N, C-alpha and C positions, 0 to 999 in steps of 0.2 A: 301558824297563822289563825288558829281558831280564837286567839285573843283579839283579833281584829274584826271590824265590821264586815260581814259575809257580803254585804253590797259593794264592797270595794273590789270592783272588777273594771276591765276596759269597757265592757258592754254598757256599765252604768256611769261611765266618766263622760260628762258631756264636753265634746270637744268644740272649741272656738278659736278664734285668731290668737288669744292671749296664752292658750295653752298647748297649742297644736304640736310645736316641736317638742315639748316635754312629754306630750302622750306618745307621739311617734318613736322618740328615743328609748322611752320606757319599754314600749312594745317590742322594739328591735332587739334591745339588750335581753329581754324576757325570752325572745325567740332563739336568740344565738348568744346564750350566756358565756362570757368570757372572751368573746370575739369581737364584739361591737361595743364601742363606748364603755371602756374599763379603765378607772372607775367611771360611773354616770352620777353626776353631781346636780341635784335639782334643788333650786332655792327660790323661795317666795315667802311672803308674809304668812303668818297663821291663817287657816280658813280657806285656802285656796286650792288645795287637793293634792298637796306633797304626800301626805300619808296615804290618801286613797291610790295614788300612782304606785306606791311601794306594795301595798296590798294587792293592787291589780297584777303587779309582776309576779308576785308569790303564786297567785291562783293560776294565771296563765301558764307558769312553768310546771306546776302541778298537773295542769289538764294536758298540756302538749308533751311533757316529759316527765311522766309519774315517778320514774325511778330516781330523779335528782333531789338532792337534799337542800332544803332552803331554810334559812333562819332569818326572822324579822327581829330587830332589837331596838328599843329606845336606847338613848345615851345611858340612861341608869342601869338598864339590864347589861348593857354592854361591861360597865364597869364591875357589876356584881359577878359576872361571870369569873373575872380574874380575881377578885377578892375572895371568892369562894372556892378558888381552885389553889394553885400554888402561890399566887401573889407575885410570881417572878415575871418580869418584863423581858421575856426573851422568845426566840423563834420556837422552841420546844413547846413553851406554854400555848403559844398561838395554835401550833399544829395539834396539841392535845385537845383543845377547846373546839377548833373550826377545821380540823384537818379533813374531816368527812364531808364538809360542806361543798356545795357547788356553787352557792349564791348567798352572800351576807347582804341583807338589807338594814341598813342603819339609819335611824331617824334622829332629827334634833342634834346633830353633831357639834353645833355651836356651843353646847354644854360640855364639851369635852376638851376644850382648849384653856381652861383655867390654870392648869400646872403642867409644867414641862414633862414630867414622867408620864402623865396620861397622854400628852401628845406624842411622846415616844412609842407608848403603847399602840395608839391608832396607827401611827406611821408604819410601825412594824407589821401589824396586821394588814394594812393595805399592800404592803411590799410582799409580805408572804403569800397572801391569797391570789394577788394578781399575778405574781411571779409563777404560781403554780397553775395558771389559767382559770383561776376561779373568779366569777363575777362579784363585783361590789358595787352597790348603789347607795348613795348617800342623799340625805335630805337635810336642809338647813333653813333658817329664816332669813338668810342674808347671804350674799357672794362670799366666797373666801377672802376676797380684798378687804371686806368690811367686818370680818369676825375679829374682834378685839383680842389681842395677845397671841394671834395665831403665829407660829413660827414659819420661817421662810421654807423649810424642807417639807413640811406639812403642807403648806399653802401650794407649793409646786406640785405636790402628788394630787391634791384636790383639782388643780387646774390642768393635770396632765392627761384626763380623759376627755369627757365632754360636759361643759357647763351649761345648764338650761334653765332658764327663769319662767314662772308662771306669773302673769299679770292679773289684775282685776279683770272679771268678765265684762265684757260689753253688753250693749243692750239685748242683742239677739240671742247671745249666749245665755243671759240672765233668765230671759223668758224660757228658753230650753231647759234650764236647769229647774226652774218652778214647775214646767209641765213633768219633768222626769221624776221630781220629788213626789208630786201629787200622784202620779202613776204608781210609785212604789208604796203608797199609802193606801192605794186603791180607792182614791178619791176622784171625783169628777167636778171640775171647777167650771162654775158659771162663764159663758162668753166674755172675754175682756179681762179676767182677773189676772191671769198669767201676765198679760201685757201690762196691766196697772202696775203689778208688783214689779216687773221688769224695767219698768221707766224710772225707778229709784235706784240712784246710783250707788248701791250698796257695795262696800269694798270686798265682802268676802261672802262665802256661801252660807255660813253660819247665820248671817242677818237674813239671807232669803229663806233658810228654814225656819226661822223664828217669825217672820211676816206670813209665811204661808201657814204655819200653825195658828196663828191668831185667826186667820181668815176661816180655816177649817173648824176651828173651836166655835166661831160665830154660825157658821152654817149648821153645826151639829146641834146648838142651842136653839135653833129656830124650829 
């Protein structure tokens, strides 16, 4: 998980009505891997915290169960694993690559459904790991029903655990996010600034980060 932002923790994830269920499900799966919500499927447009929650799961597991093996992969990294190994799509290949894992966190799964053999590989990985009691958490920019070309078997597996959505943050959550971001940068905002930024209905956290950066840049220039 060293390739991810070290600030991706549950403590740094601002919880509000639009993401409360996803946050709670991710934490529960991290505390009881392989028991609760397996697989866990988190979906939302980019910039709403899916990757943050996957990173938070990994760090929480390392913290409370340091002996467990966790791997976070993007869709591209998942494919590279098999291309660089035997290249075979079978249970032996899955066990060779991931047999020692306790938790597999797979991001951007919508990019793994373009070809049938890739879907077969992903389905086999899910069946093998969850069948062995290993936890799998998946993230996508849309729900399974809206992923183009997704086969019926793989869709059934995605929907066989828990599907949770993250929606755009509402005003109070946007204000709390701005305050948390400023705190992380060691910056003190003048009264009313966080509220002013939060009143703008930005669709994602990236927009809040950019607006805060502009404000802080102006402060630093004065």
